[in-house]
TORTORPA-950091 format. One record per residue: residue number from 1; x, y, z of N, C-alpha, C in turn. Coordinates in steps of 0.1 Angstrom, whole numbers, plus 5000, padded with zeros to 4 digits. Example, Ala and Ser with C-alpha at 12.3 -4.5 7.8 and 13.67 -1.06 7.14 Angstrom:
REM TORTORPA-950091
NODE    i   nxx   nyy   nzz  caxx  cayy  cazz   cxx   cyy   czz
NODE    1  5132  4943  5078  5123  4955  5078  5132  4967  5078
NODE    2  5128  4978  5071  5137  4989  5071  5129  5000  5079
***
This chain:
REM TORTORPA-950091
NODE    i   nxx   nyy   nzz  caxx  cayy  cazz   cxx   cyy   czz
NODE    1  8372  5018  2133  8360  5016  2132  8348  5002  2135
NODE    2  8358  4990  2131  8351  4977  2138  8351  4973  2151
NODE    3  8365  4980  2152  8364  4978  2174  8355  4985  2180
NODE    4  8350  4995  2175  8341  5004  2178  8327  4997  2177
NODE    5  8329  4996  2165  8311  4985  2164  8309  4976  2172
NODE    6  8321  4970  2177  8318  4959  2183  8314  4963  2197
NODE    7  8322  4974  2202  8318  4980  2215  8310  4986  2217
NODE    8  8300  4992  2207  8290  4995  2207  8278  4984  2206
NODE    9  8282  4975  2203  8270  4964  2201  8272  4958  2216
NODE   10  8280  4953  2219  8283  4949  2234  8273  4957  2243
NODE   11  8280  4970  2243  8273  4983  2253  8256  4981  2251
NODE   12  8254  4979  2238  8238  4981  2239  8233  4967  2239
NODE   13  8240  4956  2241  8237  4942  2244  8236  4941  2263
NODE   14  8244  4949  2272  8247  4951  2283  8229  4948  2292
NODE   15  8221  4962  2288  8215  4960  2296  8206  4946  2295
NODE   16  8204  4941  2285  8199  4929  2280  8202  4917  2289
NODE   17  8215  4918  2292  8227  4907  2299  8224  4910  2314
NODE   18  8218  4923  2318  8221  4922  2333  8205  4923  2337
NODE   19  8195  4925  2325  8182  4928  2330  8176  4914  2338
NODE   20  8177  4898  2333  8176  4886  2342  8182  4887  2361
NODE   21  8193  4892  2364  8196  4895  2370  8192  4905  2382
NODE   22  8188  4913  2375  8183  4929  2383  8166  4919  2387
NODE   23  8161  4912  2377  8149  4909  2383  8150  4897  2390
NODE   24  8163  4886  2389  8166  4877  2403  8163  4885  2411
NODE   25  8171  4891  2410  8173  4904  2427  8162  4911  2437
NODE   26  8156  4919  2425  8141  4919  2425  8131  4910  2435
NODE   27  8134  4903  2427  8126  4891  2434  8128  4883  2446
NODE   28  8140  4880  2450  8145  4879  2461  8138  4886  2470
NODE   29  8143  4898  2468  8143  4906  2480  8124  4908  2482
NODE   30  8120  4908  2470  8101  4909  2474  8096  4894  2482
NODE   31  8108  4884  2477  8106  4871  2484  8105  4872  2502
NODE   32  8118  4876  2504  8122  4879  2517  8114  4889  2527
NODE   33  8106  4896  2519  8102  4910  2527  8085  4901  2527
NODE   34  8081  4894  2520  8070  4889  2521  8070  4875  2533
NODE   35  8083  4869  2534  8086  4861  2548  8085  4869  2559
NODE   36  8093  4877  2558  8089  4892  2571  8079  4893  2574
NODE   37  8069  4897  2566  8058  4906  2569  8046  4892  2573
NODE   38  8050  4879  2567  8043  4871  2569  8048  4867  2588
NODE   39  8059  4870  2595  8064  4870  2602  8060  4874  2613
NODE   40  8057  4888  2609  8052  4900  2618  8037  4898  2619
NODE   41  8027  4889  2607  8013  4886  2613  8017  4872  2619
NODE   42  8021  4862  2618  8021  4854  2627  8024  4859  2640
NODE   43  8030  4867  2644  8034  4876  2655  8021  4881  2663
NODE   44  8013  4887  2654  8005  4895  2659  7994  4890  2662
NODE   45  7991  4876  2653  7982  4865  2652  7981  4857  2666
NODE   46  7994  4854  2671  7999  4844  2681  7996  4854  2697
NODE   47  7996  4866  2693  7995  4871  2709  7982  4874  2713
NODE   48  7972  4873  2697  7958  4876  2704  7954  4861  2703
NODE   49  7959  4847  2698  7951  4836  2699  7955  4828  2709
NODE   50  7968  4825  2715  7974  4815  2720  7969  4819  2737
NODE   51  7970  4808  2746  7972  4807  2758  7983  4808  2762
NODE   52  7993  4818  2769  8006  4816  2776  8006  4822  2791
NODE   53  8017  4820  2798  8017  4833  2808  8030  4829  2809
NODE   54  8039  4841  2811  8055  4847  2816  8054  4854  2824
NODE   55  8067  4855  2833  8071  4868  2835  8082  4873  2825
NODE   56  8079  4887  2827  8087  4895  2817  8096  4909  2824
NODE   57  8107  4916  2815  8112  4924  2824  8116  4935  2814
NODE   58  8115  4948  2813  8111  4964  2810  8118  4969  2818
NODE   59  8131  4973  2803  8139  4981  2809  8139  4995  2805
NODE   60  8141  5005  2804  8141  5019  2800  8154  5025  2809
NODE   61  8166  5030  2808  8178  5033  2810  8181  5025  2824
NODE   62  8184  5030  2837  8189  5023  2845  8172  5017  2852
NODE   63  8162  5020  2850  8148  5019  2854  8148  5001  2848
NODE   64  8146  4995  2859  8141  4978  2854  8128  4973  2863
NODE   65  8119  4970  2855  8106  4964  2862  8101  4952  2858
NODE   66  8102  4946  2869  8095  4930  2861  8082  4929  2864
NODE   67  8073  4923  2852  8054  4917  2852  8053  4907  2848
NODE   68  8042  4900  2853  8036  4883  2846  8023  4887  2841
NODE   69  8026  4881  2830  8013  4883  2820  8006  4870  2819
NODE   70  7991  4865  2820  7987  4856  2819  7976  4860  2807
NODE   71  7975  4853  2797  7966  4858  2785  7961  4838  2782
NODE   72  7943  4843  2784  7935  4831  2778  7925  4833  2772
NODE   73  7919  4823  2762  7912  4826  2751  7900  4814  2753
NODE   74  7887  4823  2751  7879  4813  2758  7867  4816  2746
NODE   75  7865  4813  2742  7857  4813  2727  7862  4823  2722
NODE   76  7855  4836  2720  7857  4844  2711  7859  4856  2721
NODE   77  7865  4855  2733  7870  4860  2745  7883  4862  2742
NODE   78  7889  4873  2744  7902  4877  2752  7907  4874  2771
NODE   79  7911  4868  2774  7911  4873  2791  7926  4876  2790
NODE   80  7929  4885  2796  7937  4889  2801  7947  4892  2813
NODE   81  7954  4887  2824  7955  4894  2836  7971  4899  2836
NODE   82  7979  4914  2844  7989  4915  2839  7995  4918  2860
NODE   83  8002  4913  2860  8006  4917  2877  8020  4919  2873
NODE   84  8021  4933  2883  8033  4943  2886  8041  4937  2899
NODE   85  8051  4931  2895  8057  4921  2903  8069  4931  2915
NODE   86  8071  4943  2910  8077  4952  2915  8073  4966  2920
NODE   87  8075  4974  2928  8069  4984  2933  8056  4982  2941
NODE   88  8047  4991  2938  8034  4994  2946  8026  4981  2938
NODE   89  8021  4969  2942  8015  4957  2940  8002  4966  2932
NODE   90  7997  4960  2917  7985  4964  2914  7986  4954  2904
NODE   91  7971  4951  2902  7971  4940  2886  7962  4947  2875
NODE   92  7962  4942  2865  7951  4946  2858  7945  4934  2848
NODE   93  7930  4933  2846  7924  4924  2844  7911  4927  2830
NODE   94  7918  4917  2824  7909  4925  2808  7904  4914  2802
NODE   95  7889  4920  2798  7884  4912  2791  7877  4915  2780
NODE   96  7886  4913  2767  7883  4919  2757  7888  4933  2755
NODE   97  7881  4942  2761  7886  4958  2758  7884  4964  2766
NODE   98  7875  4954  2780  7875  4964  2795  7882  4959  2800
NODE   99  7886  4970  2808  7898  4967  2817  7895  4972  2834
NODE  100  7899  4967  2845  7899  4967  2857  7910  4968  2863
NODE  101  7913  4977  2872  7926  4983  2870  7923  4978  2890
NODE  102  7933  4969  2899  7930  4965  2913  7941  4969  2919
NODE  103  7941  4982  2926  7954  4987  2931  7947  4989  2946
NODE  104  7954  4978  2956  7954  4972  2971  7955  4986  2976
NODE  105  7966  4991  2977  7972  5001  2987  7958  5012  2990
NODE  106  7951  5019  2977  7946  5026  2979  7927  5023  2980
NODE  107  7928  5005  2981  7917  5001  2980  7909  5006  2973
NODE  108  7913  5008  2959  7906  5010  2945  7902  5002  2932
NODE  109  7893  4998  2924  7889  4991  2913  7888  5001  2902
NODE  110  7894  5004  2894  7885  5017  2888  7890  5005  2872
NODE  111  7875  5008  2868  7872  5002  2853  7872  5014  2840
NODE  112  7878  5007  2830  7877  5019  2817  7880  5007  2810
NODE  113  7882  5013  2797  7884  5004  2783  7895  5011  2778
NODE  114  7906  5002  2770  7917  5005  2768  7918  5012  2756
NODE  115  7926  5021  2752  7926  5034  2742  7935  5027  2730
NODE  116  7944  5022  2729  7954  5011  2721  7956  5001  2723
NODE  117  7960  4990  2712  7959  4977  2716  7973  4972  2716
NODE  118  7983  4983  2713  7997  4977  2715  8005  4974  2726
NODE  119  7999  4963  2735  8005  4957  2744  8012  4946  2746
NODE  120  8021  4944  2749  8035  4932  2749  8027  4921  2751
NODE  121  8030  4909  2748  8033  4909  2738  8027  4910  2719
NODE  122  8016  4919  2724  8007  4922  2711  8008  4934  2710
NODE  123  8022  4939  2702  8023  4954  2703  8024  4960  2686
NODE  124  8021  4947  2676  8015  4958  2666  8000  4954  2663
NODE  125  7996  4967  2657  7983  4971  2660  7979  4972  2644
NODE  126  7983  4969  2636  7980  4973  2623  7982  4957  2613
NODE  127  7972  4957  2598  7979  4953  2594  7997  4947  2585
NODE  128  8003  4945  2590  8018  4944  2588  8022  4946  2576
NODE  129  8014  4947  2567  8016  4951  2549  8019  4967  2553
NODE  130  8012  4970  2557  8009  4984  2558  8021  4993  2570
NODE  131  8033  4985  2573  8043  4986  2580  8053  4987  2567
NODE  132  8050  4983  2561  8063  4983  2548  8067  5000  2539
NODE  133  8057  5006  2541  8053  5021  2538  8065  5031  2545
NODE  134  8064  5025  2560  8070  5034  2568  8085  5032  2573
NODE  135  8086  5013  2573  8099  5009  2576  8105  5000  2566
NODE  136  8121  4999  2565  8124  4988  2560  8127  4972  2566
NODE  137  8120  4963  2563  8124  4950  2571  8134  4944  2569
NODE  138  8140  4941  2579  8152  4930  2575  8153  4922  2586
NODE  139  8159  4906  2584  8160  4894  2590  8174  4901  2597
NODE  140  8171  4892  2611  8182  4891  2621  8187  4879  2618
NODE  141  8200  4874  2627  8202  4862  2628  8193  4859  2641
NODE  142  8191  4840  2639  8184  4836  2647  8193  4834  2663
NODE  143  8185  4833  2674  8186  4839  2690  8179  4827  2695
NODE  144  8184  4827  2711  8172  4827  2720  8168  4835  2733
NODE  145  8159  4831  2734  8151  4840  2743  8137  4832  2752
NODE  146  8144  4836  2768  8137  4825  2777  8139  4810  2777
NODE  147  8153  4805  2770  8151  4791  2765  8146  4786  2753
NODE  148  8139  4795  2747  8133  4792  2729  8140  4798  2719
NODE  149  8137  4789  2709  8147  4795  2696  8139  4805  2688
NODE  150  8143  4819  2685  8139  4828  2677  8141  4829  2666
NODE  151  8136  4837  2661  8138  4847  2644  8137  4859  2649
NODE  152  8147  4866  2641  8149  4882  2645  8142  4888  2635
NODE  153  8134  4900  2636  8132  4907  2626  8134  4922  2628
NODE  154  8137  4931  2618  8145  4945  2625  8137  4954  2614
NODE  155  8127  4966  2618  8122  4974  2612  8131  4987  2616
NODE  156  8138  4990  2603  8146  5005  2604  8134  5016  2597
NODE  157  8132  5027  2605  8122  5040  2601  8128  5042  2587
NODE  158  8118  5046  2575  8120  5054  2565  8120  5070  2565
NODE  159  8121  5075  2577  8120  5091  2584  8127  5089  2597
NODE  160  8129  5102  2601  8130  5105  2615  8120  5109  2622
NODE  161  8108  5107  2619  8095  5111  2626  8094  5096  2634
NODE  162  8104  5085  2635  8097  5072  2643  8110  5066  2648
NODE  163  8108  5056  2657  8120  5049  2661  8120  5037  2652
NODE  164  8132  5027  2654  8133  5015  2645  8132  5007  2658
NODE  165  8129  4991  2655  8125  4980  2662  8132  4971  2658
NODE  166  8138  4961  2669  8141  4948  2667  8131  4936  2677
NODE  167  8126  4928  2668  8118  4918  2671  8123  4903  2673
NODE  168  8122  4900  2686  8125  4879  2686  8114  4876  2685
NODE  169  8108  4866  2678  8094  4858  2676  8099  4847  2678
NODE  170  8092  4839  2686  8093  4820  2688  8092  4813  2678
NODE  171  8101  4806  2671  8097  4798  2662  8090  4790  2662
NODE  172  8088  4783  2668  8076  4771  2673  8061  4778  2674
NODE  173  8060  4788  2680  8040  4798  2675  8047  4808  2672
NODE  174  8055  4818  2667  8049  4831  2661  8050  4844  2676
NODE  175  8052  4834  2687  8049  4845  2696  8061  4857  2701
NODE  176  8059  4868  2699  8068  4879  2705  8075  4875  2721
NODE  177  8088  4876  2716  8090  4870  2730  8105  4883  2739
NODE  178  8107  4890  2728  8116  4901  2734  8113  4912  2720
NODE  179  8117  4924  2725  8116  4939  2717  8124  4946  2720
NODE  180  8130  4956  2711  8137  4968  2716  8135  4977  2708
NODE  181  8133  4990  2711  8127  4998  2706  8144  5014  2705
NODE  182  8148  5015  2690  8161  5019  2688  8159  5034  2685
NODE  183  8169  5046  2690  8169  5059  2682  8177  5056  2669
NODE  184  8181  5069  2662  8186  5071  2654  8197  5067  2653
NODE  185  8203  5064  2661  8215  5061  2663  8221  5045  2664
NODE  186  8210  5037  2665  8208  5025  2666  8208  5021  2682
NODE  187  8207  5029  2687  8210  5025  2701  8198  5021  2708
NODE  188  8201  5009  2719  8186  5008  2723  8181  5022  2733
NODE  189  8168  5023  2729  8163  5037  2739  8157  5025  2753
NODE  190  8147  5018  2751  8138  5008  2756  8139  4996  2756
NODE  191  8134  4984  2763  8130  4969  2757  8124  4961  2769
NODE  192  8119  4953  2762  8111  4942  2768  8113  4929  2767
NODE  193  8111  4920  2777  8115  4905  2773  8110  4897  2782
NODE  194  8107  4883  2774  8103  4876  2788  8115  4868  2792
NODE  195  8114  4860  2809  8125  4856  2812  8118  4840  2812
NODE  196  8108  4841  2812  8105  4830  2814  8087  4828  2808
NODE  197  8085  4818  2799  8070  4816  2792  8067  4799  2792
NODE  198  8055  4799  2790  8048  4790  2789  8035  4794  2781
NODE  199  8038  4783  2769  8027  4785  2762  8019  4772  2760
NODE  200  8005  4772  2757  7995  4762  2760  7993  4761  2774
NODE  201  7981  4751  2774  7980  4744  2784  7976  4751  2799
NODE  202  7972  4769  2795  7970  4778  2811  7955  4776  2813
NODE  203  7956  4774  2828  7941  4768  2834  7933  4789  2836
NODE  204  7920  4786  2830  7906  4793  2826  7914  4804  2841
NODE  205  7912  4796  2853  7915  4802  2865  7924  4813  2871
NODE  206  7938  4811  2860  7949  4816  2862  7947  4833  2858
NODE  207  7933  4836  2854  7931  4852  2849  7925  4858  2859
NODE  208  7920  4850  2869  7910  4855  2877  7916  4865  2887
NODE  209  7909  4878  2896  7914  4888  2902  7923  4876  2915
NODE  210  7933  4884  2920  7942  4875  2928  7934  4883  2944
NODE  211  7930  4896  2942  7925  4902  2953  7906  4895  2954
NODE  212  7902  4890  2966  7890  4882  2965  7884  4892  2969
NODE  213  7881  4894  2985  7879  4902  2992  7875  4919  2989
NODE  214  7868  4926  2983  7871  4936  2975  7859  4947  2985
NODE  215  7857  4942  2989  7843  4950  3007  7850  4959  3008
NODE  216  7840  4972  3005  7845  4985  3010  7853  4990  3000
NODE  217  7862  4980  2989  7868  4993  2981  7862  5001  2974
NODE  218  7868  5010  2969  7863  5026  2959  7863  5021  2948
NODE  219  7852  5021  2939  7850  5019  2924  7855  5027  2916
NODE  220  7859  5029  2905  7861  5042  2900  7857  5038  2887
NODE  221  7846  5043  2876  7844  5040  2865  7847  5056  2855
NODE  222  7861  5046  2847  7865  5058  2838  7858  5064  2829
NODE  223  7850  5075  2829  7837  5079  2817  7848  5086  2805
NODE  224  7847  5072  2794  7851  5076  2782  7840  5082  2767
NODE  225  7839  5089  2761  7827  5089  2753  7833  5095  2741
NODE  226  7830  5082  2728  7833  5089  2716  7827  5104  2713
NODE  227  7836  5114  2705  7834  5127  2703  7837  5128  2694
NODE  228  7832  5140  2684  7840  5145  2673  7840  5159  2674
NODE  229  7854  5165  2667  7862  5173  2670  7861  5180  2656
NODE  230  7859  5189  2650  7856  5191  2639  7865  5202  2635
NODE  231  7867  5209  2650  7870  5229  2648  7885  5225  2650
NODE  232  7892  5208  2657  7904  5209  2659  7910  5201  2645
NODE  233  7925  5207  2642  7927  5203  2633  7941  5195  2634
NODE  234  7947  5185  2633  7959  5180  2637  7964  5169  2626
NODE  235  7973  5178  2619  7983  5165  2612  7993  5159  2620
NODE  236  7993  5141  2619  8002  5138  2623  8015  5135  2612
NODE  237  8025  5126  2618  8032  5120  2610  8029  5110  2597
NODE  238  8038  5113  2579  8031  5103  2575  8032  5087  2580
NODE  239  8017  5080  2577  8017  5066  2582  8008  5067  2598
NODE  240  8007  5075  2599  8001  5076  2613  7986  5079  2605
NODE  241  7974  5072  2616  7964  5076  2611  7954  5077  2624
NODE  242  7946  5086  2626  7933  5087  2633  7930  5074  2635
NODE  243  7927  5067  2650  7921  5060  2655  7913  5057  2666
NODE  244  7909  5074  2675  7902  5076  2679  7901  5087  2686
NODE  245  7888  5092  2691  7887  5108  2698  7875  5101  2709
NODE  246  7882  5109  2720  7874  5102  2731  7872  5115  2739
NODE  247  7863  5119  2746  7864  5127  2762  7865  5120  2773
NODE  248  7871  5121  2777  7873  5111  2794  7875  5127  2804
NODE  249  7876  5115  2821  7877  5125  2824  7895  5116  2836
NODE  250  7899  5129  2835  7912  5124  2842  7915  5132  2855
NODE  251  7927  5125  2859  7929  5124  2878  7932  5145  2874
NODE  252  7934  5155  2886  7938  5164  2884  7947  5166  2895
NODE  253  7951  5178  2897  7959  5183  2909  7958  5196  2911
NODE  254  7963  5204  2925  7961  5216  2929  7970  5225  2917
NODE  255  7982  5217  2914  7993  5226  2901  7986  5231  2890
NODE  256  7973  5224  2884  7964  5221  2876  7953  5234  2881
NODE  257  7951  5239  2894  7939  5244  2894  7926  5238  2898
NODE  258  7930  5222  2900  7918  5218  2906  7919  5213  2922
NODE  259  7909  5215  2925  7909  5213  2938  7907  5196  2944
NODE  260  7913  5191  2953  7913  5177  2955  7901  5179  2964
NODE  261  7893  5166  2966  7881  5162  2976  7881  5152  2979
NODE  262  7873  5153  2989  7872  5138  3002  7889  5130  2997
NODE  263  7902  5138  3000  7912  5133  2999  7916  5128  2983
NODE  264  7909  5127  2972  7911  5121  2958  7914  5135  2950
NODE  265  7921  5133  2941  7926  5142  2936  7907  5147  2925
NODE  266  7906  5156  2921  7895  5161  2913  7901  5156  2900
NODE  267  7891  5155  2893  7891  5152  2877  7885  5158  2872
NODE  268  7895  5164  2857  7887  5172  2846  7886  5168  2836
NODE  269  7877  5173  2825  7873  5168  2816  7885  5169  2804
NODE  270  7886  5161  2799  7899  5159  2785  7894  5158  2771
NODE  271  7896  5164  2762  7891  5153  2748  7909  5151  2743
NODE  272  7906  5141  2736  7918  5131  2733  7916  5124  2721
NODE  273  7927  5130  2712  7930  5124  2700  7937  5114  2697
NODE  274  7937  5100  2695  7946  5094  2693  7950  5092  2678
NODE  275  7970  5089  2671  7970  5084  2661  7978  5073  2662
NODE  276  7981  5066  2656  7985  5053  2656  7996  5047  2643
NODE  277  8005  5042  2642  8011  5040  2626  8012  5019  2631
NODE  278  8008  5019  2639  8004  5003  2642  8016  4999  2647
NODE  279  8027  5005  2654  8034  5005  2661  8040  5013  2676
NODE  280  8035  5027  2674  8036  5037  2681  8019  5045  2681
NODE  281  8024  5049  2691  8008  5058  2694  8014  5075  2696
NODE  282  8004  5084  2691  8009  5099  2698  7994  5106  2701
NODE  283  7991  5107  2714  7980  5113  2721  7981  5126  2720
NODE  284  7971  5137  2712  7966  5149  2718  7956  5153  2727
NODE  285  7960  5156  2740  7946  5158  2749  7951  5178  2747
NODE  286  7934  5176  2745  7930  5194  2743  7918  5193  2758
NODE  287  7924  5203  2765  7915  5210  2779  7916  5222  2779
NODE  288  7906  5229  2791  7904  5243  2792  7914  5247  2795
NODE  289  7923  5262  2793  7937  5265  2800  7935  5269  2813
NODE  290  7948  5270  2823  7941  5272  2839  7958  5277  2839
NODE  291  7956  5290  2852  7966  5298  2855  7979  5289  2864
NODE  292  7992  5292  2860  8002  5284  2862  8003  5273  2858
NODE  293  8004  5271  2847  8009  5261  2840  8021  5267  2829
NODE  294  8030  5261  2825  8038  5266  2820  8046  5259  2808
NODE  295  8047  5262  2797  8051  5254  2783  8067  5248  2788
NODE  296  8067  5233  2781  8077  5227  2787  8074  5213  2779
NODE  297  8085  5203  2776  8087  5192  2775  8094  5181  2784
NODE  298  8091  5174  2781  8098  5158  2791  8099  5146  2782
NODE  299  8110  5139  2789  8113  5125  2777  8113  5116  2788
NODE  300  8109  5105  2786  8111  5091  2796  8111  5082  2784
NODE  301  8125  5075  2784  8123  5063  2779  8124  5065  2763
NODE  302  8113  5060  2757  8111  5060  2744  8099  5072  2741
NODE  303  8091  5076  2756  8084  5086  2755  8086  5100  2756
NODE  304  8082  5114  2749  8083  5121  2750  8069  5129  2747
NODE  305  8069  5144  2758  8059  5149  2762  8059  5162  2759
NODE  306  8052  5173  2752  8051  5188  2752  8039  5195  2756
NODE  307  8039  5201  2765  8030  5205  2768  8024  5222  2765
NODE  308  8017  5228  2759  8019  5243  2756  8007  5251  2759
NODE  309  8005  5260  2757  7990  5268  2760  7984  5271  2745
NODE  310  7977  5272  2744  7968  5275  2727  7956  5283  2730
NODE  311  7955  5296  2730  7947  5307  2731  7940  5298  2746
NODE  312  7926  5296  2744  7919  5296  2757  7922  5280  2763
NODE  313  7932  5270  2759  7932  5260  2755  7947  5258  2764
NODE  314  7948  5243  2763  7960  5238  2771  7958  5223  2761
NODE  315  7972  5224  2754  7973  5211  2746  7986  5204  2752
NODE  316  7985  5188  2750  7992  5178  2758  7995  5170  2746
NODE  317  8008  5166  2744  8009  5163  2730  8021  5148  2735
NODE  318  8020  5135  2738  8024  5126  2744  8030  5116  2729
NODE  319  8039  5107  2730  8042  5099  2720  8054  5090  2719
NODE  320  8054  5076  2720  8065  5069  2719  8074  5073  2705
NODE  321  8077  5083  2704  8083  5088  2693  8093  5101  2698
NODE  322  8101  5105  2686  8112  5108  2688  8105  5124  2687
NODE  323  8112  5134  2695  8111  5142  2697  8103  5158  2689
NODE  324  8111  5154  2674  8111  5158  2663  8095  5158  2659
NODE  325  8088  5148  2660  8074  5140  2654  8067  5148  2667
NODE  326  8070  5145  2678  8062  5155  2688  8059  5170  2684
NODE  327  8072  5174  2682  8070  5194  2678  8060  5193  2664
NODE  328  8062  5183  2657  8057  5184  2643  8035  5185  2645
NODE  329  8037  5176  2654  8019  5174  2657  8014  5188  2667
NODE  330  8024  5190  2672  8022  5203  2680  8021  5215  2671
NODE  331  8029  5217  2664  8029  5227  2656  8021  5229  2648
NODE  332  8014  5216  2643  8002  5214  2632  7994  5219  2638
NODE  333  7992  5219  2650  7973  5220  2656  7969  5233  2654
NODE  334  7955  5232  2646  7946  5246  2644  7935  5244  2653
NODE  335  7932  5255  2655  7918  5259  2663  7910  5267  2650
NODE  336  7900  5256  2644  7896  5267  2633  7878  5275  2639
NODE  337  7879  5285  2635  7870  5295  2639  7856  5287  2633
NODE  338  7844  5287  2640  7834  5285  2640  7828  5291  2628
***
C-alpha cells in the first residue's frame, strides 16, 4: 500500500515535472517560427526595395530557359526590365503595375497591367504570417547560390491542394536567389535560380528599353476592366483569397471559333477571377461557349489547366497547384440564376 501510494504520488507529480520542458519546447518552436517568418518578410521586402541585376535560369523538366532581370527603385516607383535570353527575343519593361512587352519579331509593343505580383524574385505576395496557416515552416542547412551565402527556408503544405517550396535567401540582403517547387513526394517540379547577381549600384538607365527605334511597330493596349460577377460562385481551396475580378480581351484562334483579321489573331472577351494564397495563384476564365471545344486537362511543370463547358459558357481553370486543387475549383463553380 505504501509503495502504491508513493507510485501514485510520483505519477501525480509527472505533469508538473514535464510542464516546464513542454513549455520550453513550445517556446523554442515559436521562436524558430518567428525567425523564419522574419526571413520571408525580409525576402519579400528586399525584392521590392533593393536595386539589383542578374541572370537567372528557369528549369522545368527538360526545359531550361535563361533570362536577365534588372530592378531599380526611383523614389516611390519600381522600375524593372526582364529580358529573355533564349528562344525568340523579348523584353518586358515594368513601371509599378504597368507592363510594356517588346516583341521585336512581330514588331509589337503590348501594354497591360500585371494581374499578380508573385514574379521572381518577388514571389511572395502576402503577409508571411498568413502563410503559417497553410504551410509548416522549417529551416534548412545554409548553402551558397551564385557565389553568395544563403539561408534556406522550407514550406511544407498542410494539405494536398498546394505544393511545397524551398527558398534560398541571401544572408546579407535577404534577397531570394533560388526557389524550388516540390510535389507531394518532395520531388522538384520546377526551379529558378540566379547564376549571377549584382546587388546595389545599378544605374537607372539599365532598365530602359533595348529597342530605341520602334517607329512603325504595332501597339496593342490590353483592355482590362474591373468587374463584379455576383452570378458566378467559385470556392477556392482553404487559404486562397480572391484578389481580382476583371474583364479582358484575349487572343483567339480559328479553333476557338474566332476568325483572324489582318493576319492577327482575333480577340475575344473573357472574364477572369484570380485567387492567391500568397505563393500560388489560381485563375478562372469565363467566356461564351463555342463549337468544337472539348473538355480536357493538361500539365506544364507546376501548372495545371482544365477546360470544360458549363451551360452556354466555357470555363478554364489554371493554376500553379496540384491537379486535385484545379478539379476542386472547377467542380465548385456555379452559375446562379438571376
